[in-house]
PLY file of the C-alpha trace (Angstrom):
ply
format ascii 1.0
element vertex 617
property float x
property float y
property float z
element edge 616
property int vertex1
property int vertex2
end_header
7.16 64.97 83.74
9.12 64.26 86.55
11.10 61.47 87.45
9.95 59.78 90.08
11.82 59.73 93.20
13.03 58.05 95.51
13.66 59.71 99.01
12.07 57.33 101.49
8.75 58.67 102.50
8.34 62.09 100.55
5.79 62.96 99.10
7.17 63.85 96.01
4.81 66.48 93.64
4.90 65.61 89.52
3.01 68.11 86.97
1.48 64.98 85.49
1.23 60.79 85.77
0.59 58.13 83.67
-0.88 54.78 85.44
-2.22 51.59 83.71
-4.49 49.34 85.44
-3.80 46.07 83.60
-5.37 42.55 84.54
-7.58 39.40 83.48
-10.82 41.26 81.53
-12.28 39.43 84.36
-10.01 41.23 86.96
-12.32 45.22 87.58
-9.95 47.08 85.84
-12.22 49.20 84.15
-13.85 49.52 86.85
-11.27 50.50 89.18
-9.88 52.79 86.78
-12.36 54.41 85.28
-13.27 55.06 89.50
-9.58 56.41 90.32
-10.30 58.56 86.88
-13.14 59.58 88.45
-11.76 60.65 91.87
-8.96 62.41 90.17
-11.64 64.83 88.33
-12.81 65.23 91.34
-9.58 66.42 93.65
-9.64 68.97 90.63
-7.25 67.78 88.29
-7.38 67.33 84.77
-7.86 63.78 83.11
-7.43 61.62 79.67
-7.94 58.19 79.53
-7.29 55.14 77.16
-9.76 52.04 78.27
-7.61 48.58 76.38
-10.12 46.33 75.96
-9.29 42.57 74.72
-9.70 42.25 71.29
-10.95 38.77 71.43
-14.23 38.23 73.16
-14.12 36.19 76.31
-10.59 35.02 76.14
-9.17 32.06 78.01
-8.64 33.72 81.43
-4.73 34.23 82.71
-3.58 34.25 78.47
-2.41 37.46 77.12
-5.41 37.77 74.66
-7.67 37.98 77.48
-5.95 40.87 79.40
-8.09 44.30 79.71
-6.39 47.73 80.84
-6.87 51.28 81.93
-4.69 54.32 81.56
-5.35 57.42 82.59
-3.25 60.82 82.33
-3.71 62.54 85.06
-1.94 66.86 85.94
-1.96 69.34 87.57
-1.28 71.13 83.75
-3.39 70.53 80.59
-3.74 67.31 79.85
-4.01 66.19 75.65
-3.60 62.52 76.03
-3.17 59.70 78.05
0.03 59.55 77.72
2.96 57.84 75.83
4.74 56.01 78.51
3.61 55.24 81.88
4.73 55.58 85.49
2.86 53.01 87.41
1.53 50.02 86.24
-0.65 47.75 88.03
-0.13 43.99 86.57
-2.86 41.79 88.22
-1.25 38.55 86.38
1.61 37.33 84.48
0.10 37.87 81.04
-0.80 41.72 81.94
2.56 42.35 83.09
3.83 40.73 79.74
1.24 42.20 77.42
2.12 45.86 79.51
5.51 46.23 80.44
6.79 47.79 77.09
4.30 50.74 77.93
6.37 51.80 81.09
9.25 53.97 80.72
12.57 53.28 82.44
12.55 53.83 86.14
9.26 53.27 86.48
7.08 51.68 89.21
5.49 48.35 88.67
3.47 46.97 91.13
2.71 43.39 90.54
0.19 40.46 92.21
3.02 38.05 93.40
0.19 35.26 94.28
-0.57 35.32 90.28
3.04 34.43 89.08
1.93 30.60 89.49
3.38 27.77 87.10
-0.13 27.60 85.23
-0.41 31.05 84.98
3.21 31.67 83.90
2.70 29.10 80.91
-0.47 30.27 79.89
1.39 34.03 79.38
4.16 32.64 77.73
6.65 32.60 80.54
8.92 29.41 80.67
10.18 30.90 83.68
8.45 33.73 86.34
9.50 37.43 85.34
9.96 38.23 89.03
13.38 36.55 89.53
15.32 36.91 86.50
16.55 40.31 84.86
14.05 41.10 83.16
12.53 44.09 85.31
16.49 45.15 86.62
15.36 48.84 84.42
11.72 49.06 86.66
11.07 49.63 90.75
8.97 46.02 90.96
6.92 46.07 94.81
5.90 42.67 94.92
2.06 42.88 96.37
0.38 39.15 97.70
-3.31 41.32 96.64
-5.05 37.93 97.06
-3.87 36.72 100.08
-3.97 39.60 101.92
-7.94 40.02 100.66
-8.99 36.38 101.70
-7.08 37.23 104.96
-9.19 40.77 105.72
-12.66 38.52 104.57
-11.90 36.10 106.56
-15.24 35.05 108.46
-17.22 36.70 105.09
-19.87 34.90 104.54
-18.84 35.31 100.16
-17.79 32.77 99.02
-14.42 32.43 97.36
-14.27 33.24 94.52
-16.54 36.47 95.13
-13.64 37.15 97.83
-11.56 36.94 95.02
-13.16 39.37 92.82
-12.27 41.91 95.65
-8.83 42.19 94.70
-9.41 44.90 92.63
-10.40 47.24 94.93
-7.54 46.03 97.32
-5.29 47.41 94.01
-7.35 50.38 94.01
-7.32 51.14 97.91
-3.08 50.55 97.28
-2.95 53.21 94.57
-5.15 56.06 95.76
-2.37 55.46 98.95
0.29 55.54 96.04
-1.79 58.90 94.44
-2.29 60.40 97.90
-6.15 60.74 96.62
-9.29 60.09 99.09
-11.02 56.90 99.38
-14.85 58.81 99.61
-15.76 58.65 96.55
-15.18 54.92 95.51
-16.68 54.33 98.95
-19.77 56.53 98.56
-20.49 54.30 95.04
-19.58 51.30 96.27
-22.27 52.08 98.85
-25.02 52.92 96.43
-23.82 49.55 94.07
-24.23 47.63 96.82
-26.87 49.09 98.95
-29.08 45.63 99.07
-26.29 43.82 99.13
-24.89 43.97 101.93
-22.12 41.60 102.26
-20.74 42.74 98.87
-20.15 46.30 99.79
-18.95 44.70 103.45
-16.56 42.91 101.87
-15.34 45.72 98.60
-15.43 48.52 101.49
-13.07 45.98 103.71
-10.64 45.17 100.78
-10.57 49.25 99.91
-9.07 50.29 103.16
-6.98 47.00 103.78
-5.64 48.13 100.27
-5.27 51.70 101.62
-3.53 50.70 104.53
-0.83 48.12 103.45
0.43 50.92 101.30
0.37 53.33 104.67
2.16 50.90 106.78
4.38 47.75 104.88
6.73 50.44 104.13
5.83 48.82 100.38
5.90 52.81 98.55
10.18 54.36 98.89
7.90 57.55 98.11
4.14 58.81 97.33
3.01 60.81 94.65
1.11 64.14 94.61
-0.04 66.42 91.48
1.65 69.54 91.97
-1.54 72.28 90.20
-0.59 75.15 88.42
-3.09 78.02 89.04
-5.10 77.68 85.66
-8.53 79.34 85.66
-11.22 77.97 84.78
-14.90 78.67 83.85
-16.90 78.76 87.22
-20.10 76.11 86.31
-20.26 72.76 87.16
-17.58 69.78 86.23
-17.74 66.18 85.97
-15.64 63.78 84.13
-17.38 62.25 80.53
-16.51 59.72 77.81
-17.39 60.24 74.02
-19.77 58.05 74.18
-22.09 59.44 77.41
-21.26 63.24 75.36
-23.00 62.09 72.48
-25.77 60.96 74.21
-26.04 64.05 76.21
-25.68 66.62 72.58
-28.52 64.60 71.73
-30.83 65.58 75.08
-29.44 69.02 74.43
-30.29 69.30 70.64
-33.66 68.03 71.15
-34.37 70.08 74.09
-33.16 73.49 72.03
-35.30 72.53 68.92
-38.38 71.58 70.98
-38.15 68.28 68.66
-38.95 64.66 70.10
-35.94 62.85 70.07
-36.05 59.94 68.74
-32.51 57.10 68.73
-32.84 54.02 66.60
-30.15 51.39 66.68
-28.72 47.80 67.40
-26.18 46.65 69.97
-23.04 47.15 68.79
-19.34 47.53 69.85
-17.87 50.58 71.06
-20.98 52.43 70.14
-24.05 50.89 72.37
-23.31 52.89 75.31
-24.72 55.86 73.69
-28.18 53.58 73.20
-27.54 52.94 77.45
-27.43 55.66 78.07
-30.46 57.00 76.00
-31.97 54.77 77.61
-31.51 55.93 81.44
-33.77 58.75 79.88
-36.44 57.73 78.54
-38.61 60.79 79.58
-36.86 62.33 77.43
-36.54 60.00 74.24
-37.98 57.56 73.09
-35.26 54.75 71.88
-36.07 51.64 70.03
-33.68 48.48 69.97
-33.97 47.08 66.34
-33.52 43.74 65.79
-30.82 44.25 63.37
-28.87 47.20 61.74
-31.23 48.39 58.50
-34.31 47.97 61.02
-32.65 50.41 63.32
-31.82 53.25 60.43
-35.03 52.22 58.82
-37.41 53.13 61.96
-34.67 56.25 62.45
-35.72 57.65 59.28
-39.23 56.84 59.79
-39.15 58.67 62.88
-37.54 61.75 61.07
-40.38 61.80 58.67
-42.58 61.98 60.98
-41.30 65.20 62.78
-38.62 63.89 65.26
-34.97 64.65 65.92
-34.08 61.67 64.66
-30.11 59.38 64.99
-29.36 56.28 64.72
-25.77 54.50 66.15
-23.69 51.82 64.84
-20.11 51.13 63.61
-18.19 49.25 61.42
-19.75 46.85 59.88
-23.25 48.12 60.48
-22.32 52.06 59.61
-21.98 49.50 56.07
-25.41 48.10 56.90
-27.24 51.31 57.03
-26.44 52.75 53.45
-29.53 52.38 51.51
-30.77 54.35 54.20
-28.80 56.68 54.38
-29.30 56.98 50.17
-33.03 57.30 51.09
-32.61 59.75 53.44
-30.81 61.74 50.95
-33.14 61.17 48.05
-36.14 61.59 50.59
-34.10 64.98 51.72
-35.19 64.34 55.62
-32.60 65.07 58.58
-31.23 62.34 60.10
-28.08 61.77 62.48
-26.29 58.66 61.82
-23.22 58.47 64.32
-20.19 56.02 63.61
-18.34 55.09 66.58
-15.31 53.61 64.21
-13.37 50.63 64.84
-10.17 48.96 63.33
-11.90 46.55 60.03
-12.33 45.48 57.91
-15.24 43.38 58.50
-15.53 42.45 62.00
-11.84 43.41 62.56
-10.86 43.93 65.69
-13.95 45.22 67.76
-12.08 46.84 70.68
-9.35 48.80 69.19
-9.69 52.33 68.03
-9.18 53.16 63.66
-10.05 56.30 62.07
-10.44 54.79 58.41
-14.18 54.88 57.48
-14.00 58.51 56.42
-13.82 57.03 52.96
-17.11 55.26 53.44
-19.10 58.81 55.24
-18.20 61.12 51.86
-18.37 58.08 49.06
-19.70 54.97 50.27
-22.80 54.94 48.63
-24.36 54.27 45.48
-25.00 57.23 42.95
-24.19 60.85 43.40
-24.75 60.79 47.46
-23.66 63.66 49.50
-23.70 63.65 53.11
-22.85 66.74 55.83
-20.02 64.50 57.30
-18.27 66.10 61.04
-15.67 64.77 63.31
-15.25 65.02 66.70
-12.10 65.82 68.11
-12.44 64.83 71.89
-14.67 62.74 74.64
-16.22 65.81 75.51
-16.84 67.19 72.28
-18.98 64.46 71.87
-21.76 66.97 73.06
-20.59 70.05 70.94
-20.75 67.99 67.73
-23.92 66.59 68.10
-25.95 69.54 68.80
-23.91 70.96 65.69
-24.60 67.87 63.83
-28.55 68.60 64.43
-28.86 72.77 63.86
-27.25 71.59 59.77
-29.88 68.49 59.25
-32.45 70.48 60.73
-31.85 74.00 58.52
-30.52 72.14 55.29
-33.08 69.28 55.46
-29.84 66.40 55.05
-28.91 63.57 56.51
-25.48 64.35 58.89
-22.79 61.47 59.79
-20.91 62.32 62.48
-17.38 60.59 63.25
-16.28 59.27 66.58
-13.86 56.10 67.51
-13.32 54.19 70.33
-10.30 55.95 71.37
-13.14 59.05 72.13
-16.03 56.86 72.84
-14.51 54.95 75.58
-12.41 57.46 76.35
-13.06 60.42 79.04
-11.90 63.83 80.27
-13.24 66.59 82.63
-16.14 68.86 81.52
-18.03 71.57 81.96
-21.82 70.94 81.93
-23.28 73.61 80.41
-27.17 75.12 81.24
-29.59 75.12 78.80
-29.59 79.18 78.74
-26.15 78.98 77.57
-27.08 76.52 74.05
-28.52 78.17 71.34
-31.86 77.41 70.26
-32.49 75.46 67.34
-34.87 77.30 65.28
-37.64 74.44 63.11
-40.56 75.47 61.71
-42.74 72.40 59.98
-44.92 73.51 57.10
-48.09 73.88 57.93
-49.54 76.19 54.89
-51.28 74.50 51.92
-50.91 77.53 49.91
-47.99 77.31 47.45
-47.11 74.02 49.16
-44.60 71.94 46.87
-42.59 69.40 48.97
-39.67 69.90 47.14
-40.02 73.65 46.31
-37.05 74.81 48.45
-35.21 77.89 50.63
-33.38 80.22 48.07
-30.58 80.31 50.67
-30.39 76.68 52.18
-32.03 75.00 49.43
-34.02 72.53 52.04
-37.12 71.52 51.29
-39.91 71.75 53.85
-40.36 69.75 56.06
-44.29 68.69 56.37
-45.13 65.93 58.72
-47.90 62.99 58.20
-51.29 64.58 59.16
-50.46 68.25 58.52
-53.99 69.31 56.15
-53.52 69.27 52.15
-49.82 68.67 52.75
-49.77 65.45 51.74
-47.53 64.07 49.19
-45.33 60.98 47.87
-41.64 59.92 49.05
-39.64 57.18 48.39
-36.37 56.19 46.73
-37.51 57.40 43.36
-35.88 60.34 41.81
-38.21 63.36 41.93
-39.57 66.32 39.84
-38.09 68.92 40.40
-41.05 71.31 42.76
-43.51 68.44 42.86
-42.14 65.82 44.51
-43.76 63.45 41.82
-41.84 60.19 40.80
-39.17 61.98 37.23
-37.51 59.93 34.78
-35.65 62.90 32.63
-33.34 63.17 32.76
-32.30 66.94 32.17
-34.67 66.78 35.81
-32.11 63.81 37.34
-29.10 65.97 36.75
-30.84 69.14 38.05
-31.36 67.05 40.84
-28.15 65.58 41.81
-26.61 69.37 40.93
-29.51 70.64 43.74
-28.45 68.10 46.59
-24.86 68.44 46.07
-25.53 72.69 46.04
-27.20 72.00 49.06
-24.38 70.35 50.98
-21.37 72.62 49.90
-23.66 75.43 50.99
-22.53 74.03 54.52
-19.45 75.71 54.03
-20.40 79.43 54.22
-21.22 78.68 58.28
-17.97 76.67 59.51
-16.00 79.46 61.73
-12.58 80.27 60.79
-10.19 77.76 60.97
-7.98 78.49 64.18
-3.93 77.96 64.05
-2.15 76.26 66.79
1.50 76.36 66.81
3.56 79.26 65.32
1.42 81.46 62.29
5.16 81.56 60.37
6.20 77.95 60.44
7.65 75.71 58.07
5.51 72.56 58.32
1.92 72.40 59.09
0.83 69.56 60.98
-3.08 68.53 59.95
-5.31 66.04 61.90
-8.92 65.30 62.05
-10.86 63.58 64.41
-9.31 61.84 68.15
-6.04 63.41 66.88
-6.16 66.84 67.68
-4.62 66.01 71.40
-1.74 64.49 70.94
-0.90 66.74 67.51
-1.78 69.78 69.85
1.06 68.37 72.35
3.89 67.57 70.14
3.30 71.12 68.66
3.15 72.61 71.90
6.55 70.33 72.90
8.22 71.46 70.12
7.68 74.81 69.75
9.29 75.01 73.28
12.02 73.44 72.22
12.53 76.20 69.71
11.04 74.31 66.50
8.21 75.88 65.31
5.57 73.74 64.34
1.89 74.74 63.88
-1.63 72.60 63.87
-4.69 72.87 62.19
-7.74 70.22 63.07
-10.85 69.58 60.33
-14.16 69.01 62.33
-15.85 69.58 59.22
-15.11 66.94 56.88
-17.17 67.96 54.19
-17.64 70.17 53.21
-14.07 71.44 54.03
-13.52 74.63 55.11
-13.90 77.40 53.08
-10.56 78.67 54.27
-8.60 75.27 53.94
-7.09 76.43 51.28
-5.56 79.87 51.43
-4.66 78.15 55.00
-2.46 74.93 54.16
-0.99 77.55 50.54
1.02 79.43 53.42
3.36 76.43 54.55
6.09 75.46 52.94
5.16 71.70 53.95
2.02 70.23 55.32
1.81 66.51 57.02
-1.36 64.65 57.15
-1.66 62.43 60.26
-4.36 59.98 60.52
-4.79 57.01 62.05
-5.84 55.18 58.63
-3.59 54.38 55.63
-4.46 58.00 54.07
-8.00 58.98 53.52
-8.04 62.60 54.50
-4.60 63.08 52.77
-6.13 61.45 49.37
-9.07 64.36 49.77
-6.79 66.82 50.57
-4.73 66.34 47.47
-7.36 65.80 45.05
-9.52 69.12 46.28
-6.66 71.50 46.81
-3.56 69.66 44.17
-1.65 69.52 47.53
1.73 67.46 47.91
1.33 66.63 51.30
3.75 64.28 53.08
1.15 62.03 55.50
1.96 60.09 58.52
-0.13 56.76 59.23
-1.19 54.18 61.71
-3.21 50.98 61.43
-2.23 49.30 64.92
-5.89 50.06 66.39
-4.47 52.19 69.07
-4.24 55.84 68.64
-0.86 58.02 67.86
2.05 58.34 70.84
3.65 62.04 71.07
7.11 60.23 70.28
5.70 58.79 66.38
4.65 62.46 65.49
7.58 63.41 66.47
9.53 61.85 65.26
8.14 62.53 61.60
8.33 65.97 62.06
12.31 65.83 62.53
12.60 64.07 59.67
10.28 65.96 57.36
12.16 69.06 58.77
15.60 67.35 58.46
16.12 68.72 62.18
0 1
1 2
2 3
3 4
4 5
5 6
6 7
7 8
8 9
9 10
10 11
11 12
12 13
13 14
14 15
15 16
16 17
17 18
18 19
19 20
20 21
21 22
22 23
23 24
24 25
25 26
26 27
27 28
28 29
29 30
30 31
31 32
32 33
33 34
34 35
35 36
36 37
37 38
38 39
39 40
40 41
41 42
42 43
43 44
44 45
45 46
46 47
47 48
48 49
49 50
50 51
51 52
52 53
53 54
54 55
55 56
56 57
57 58
58 59
59 60
60 61
61 62
62 63
63 64
64 65
65 66
66 67
67 68
68 69
69 70
70 71
71 72
72 73
73 74
74 75
75 76
76 77
77 78
78 79
79 80
80 81
81 82
82 83
83 84
84 85
85 86
86 87
87 88
88 89
89 90
90 91
91 92
92 93
93 94
94 95
95 96
96 97
97 98
98 99
99 100
100 101
101 102
102 103
103 104
104 105
105 106
106 107
107 108
108 109
109 110
110 111
111 112
112 113
113 114
114 115
115 116
116 117
117 118
118 119
119 120
120 121
121 122
122 123
123 124
124 125
125 126
126 127
127 128
128 129
129 130
130 131
131 132
132 133
133 134
134 135
135 136
136 137
137 138
138 139
139 140
140 141
141 142
142 143
143 144
144 145
145 146
146 147
147 148
148 149
149 150
150 151
151 152
152 153
153 154
154 155
155 156
156 157
157 158
158 159
159 160
160 161
161 162
162 163
163 164
164 165
165 166
166 167
167 168
168 169
169 170
170 171
171 172
172 173
173 174
174 175
175 176
176 177
177 178
178 179
179 180
180 181
181 182
182 183
183 184
184 185
185 186
186 187
187 188
188 189
189 190
190 191
191 192
192 193
193 194
194 195
195 196
196 197
197 198
198 199
199 200
200 201
201 202
202 203
203 204
204 205
205 206
206 207
207 208
208 209
209 210
210 211
211 212
212 213
213 214
214 215
215 216
216 217
217 218
218 219
219 220
220 221
221 222
222 223
223 224
224 225
225 226
226 227
227 228
228 229
229 230
230 231
231 232
232 233
233 234
234 235
235 236
236 237
237 238
238 239
239 240
240 241
241 242
242 243
243 244
244 245
245 246
246 247
247 248
248 249
249 250
250 251
251 252
252 253
253 254
254 255
255 256
256 257
257 258
258 259
259 260
260 261
261 262
262 263
263 264
264 265
265 266
266 267
267 268
268 269
269 270
270 271
271 272
272 273
273 274
274 275
275 276
276 277
277 278
278 279
279 280
280 281
281 282
282 283
283 284
284 285
285 286
286 287
287 288
288 289
289 290
290 291
291 292
292 293
293 294
294 295
295 296
296 297
297 298
298 299
299 300
300 301
301 302
302 303
303 304
304 305
305 306
306 307
307 308
308 309
309 310
310 311
311 312
312 313
313 314
314 315
315 316
316 317
317 318
318 319
319 320
320 321
321 322
322 323
323 324
324 325
325 326
326 327
327 328
328 329
329 330
330 331
331 332
332 333
333 334
334 335
335 336
336 337
337 338
338 339
339 340
340 341
341 342
342 343
343 344
344 345
345 346
346 347
347 348
348 349
349 350
350 351
351 352
352 353
353 354
354 355
355 356
356 357
357 358
358 359
359 360
360 361
361 362
362 363
363 364
364 365
365 366
366 367
367 368
368 369
369 370
370 371
371 372
372 373
373 374
374 375
375 376
376 377
377 378
378 379
379 380
380 381
381 382
382 383
383 384
384 385
385 386
386 387
387 388
388 389
389 390
390 391
391 392
392 393
393 394
394 395
395 396
396 397
397 398
398 399
399 400
400 401
401 402
402 403
403 404
404 405
405 406
406 407
407 408
408 409
409 410
410 411
411 412
412 413
413 414
414 415
415 416
416 417
417 418
418 419
419 420
420 421
421 422
422 423
423 424
424 425
425 426
426 427
427 428
428 429
429 430
430 431
431 432
432 433
433 434
434 435
435 436
436 437
437 438
438 439
439 440
440 441
441 442
442 443
443 444
444 445
445 446
446 447
447 448
448 449
449 450
450 451
451 452
452 453
453 454
454 455
455 456
456 457
457 458
458 459
459 460
460 461
461 462
462 463
463 464
464 465
465 466
466 467
467 468
468 469
469 470
470 471
471 472
472 473
473 474
474 475
475 476
476 477
477 478
478 479
479 480
480 481
481 482
482 483
483 484
484 485
485 486
486 487
487 488
488 489
489 490
490 491
491 492
492 493
493 494
494 495
495 496
496 497
497 498
498 499
499 500
500 501
501 502
502 503
503 504
504 505
505 506
506 507
507 508
508 509
509 510
510 511
511 512
512 513
513 514
514 515
515 516
516 517
517 518
518 519
519 520
520 521
521 522
522 523
523 524
524 525
525 526
526 527
527 528
528 529
529 530
530 531
531 532
532 533
533 534
534 535
535 536
536 537
537 538
538 539
539 540
540 541
541 542
542 543
543 544
544 545
545 546
546 547
547 548
548 549
549 550
550 551
551 552
552 553
553 554
554 555
555 556
556 557
557 558
558 559
559 560
560 561
561 562
562 563
563 564
564 565
565 566
566 567
567 568
568 569
569 570
570 571
571 572
572 573
573 574
574 575
575 576
576 577
577 578
578 579
579 580
580 581
581 582
582 583
583 584
584 585
585 586
586 587
587 588
588 589
589 590
590 591
591 592
592 593
593 594
594 595
595 596
596 597
597 598
598 599
599 600
600 601
601 602
602 603
603 604
604 605
605 606
606 607
607 608
608 609
609 610
610 611
611 612
612 613
613 614
614 615
615 616
């Protein structure tokens, strides 16, 4: 990333930039961050975001526990992560400055709402005196703006109350940032016009605040230079592109799977952070999906399993504690061998843990967190946009093999966003589904010789009545059986069915130097940062390779041979080593591990430092 120039009045071109909006949880930082991201995406830039919600719900205002932040990396180059260090920090109050200053690179720009640095707010943030007058900010370019006063002055005469006027200052700040980055205000203006079309006073006030922020940045001489993203020539497939979050992409994937399979979509879910937005998104598509908001997690998955029995493409979404509560119904889905999609948007635990922070610590539970021998297919998305593709693949596997499939996302992916090419339905392969309708030779647990899937005979089909339930089934007939030999046979058959999914997993792709000494292995949301590090180190003459796993059960057939090709293997994940244990058990692999459980994704420098340590460079 280019250094920030101080040439007065100049427009400095940058390959990429990292910007962080930060303020109190009521300051609208998530909103303006999202609008800035969408504007950048519309203008043709690549983006990656990291919304950072306060872990304490409804924390007191102006306290460090109530700070909400939104980080975005935008660039004309390929973007893999929301960035390690911040070029520009917008801090709306002292608490936001205190919490987020550590992310700003030396000589970076810090823009503060000077009006918020009052004695009471400073005290609540833990400052004994204002940092704007001390030495704490000497290493940064500090730009002090009276955002609150300027917003009130611009809206003088507005019929809005003082509290409503004060809340418009986030759009003043957004206008200021648009001017700093030479971005257009048009998308945000259209968004406001649609949002407040029936509230003309609010519309006029927010538009005025947006324009005032832009004009202040234009005429005040605040900025010694402004920034423009240098767009390198790159080839994009023709089509429609949009900015999309992981949760929205997952919902779109479910809708697409319903379309391509011809099955009605049913979602049975209970709201839980950070998975709720999948539920919210599907509610917008009532004509294409049946959405049931249950009273609890157990009822939610129970309704979904019932819908699967009735012939629907059935799914349930959850996180953390909710995933634990769904365990017994996942076991029931294993026993009755019905297709069911379980989406776990992981968060930091255990118990309630840190509901708004990210982690990858549910892998063990997804693999083995049920009583008895209960094998299920486990997949993991690696980016916000890939949540769409993973949901399609999960649906295909579940329907083809008549098995529950767990999809692991996490808070970083679910809330984060990136640019996504919207595929046409014709580009998405058909998912072939066949209900059993012929009564001749029907047995509810007879199996397809290739997939070992049992027939899907939905209720109401003449002469195909059969029993389902949690007790062990007799092979073929499905009758309740207490035979020891039959139980062992059925356990083996269910395990083998899941194992056969590996036959359809495409070959793994290696990134970086194929003849490198070290291979970095990751899964889920660590993809982007690992790939960035591998590319960076390869450019510096340190050959490193990486491989990323979407399929966690069963593992890809070629993973073992790939691991054996490298003298050293490093497994990086946001837990205490769950994939590391899995690979060690499966392949007797002696490997290094890098683990982080801070509720935050890896920074590139953390992985690079570990790689250098392993290689001794």
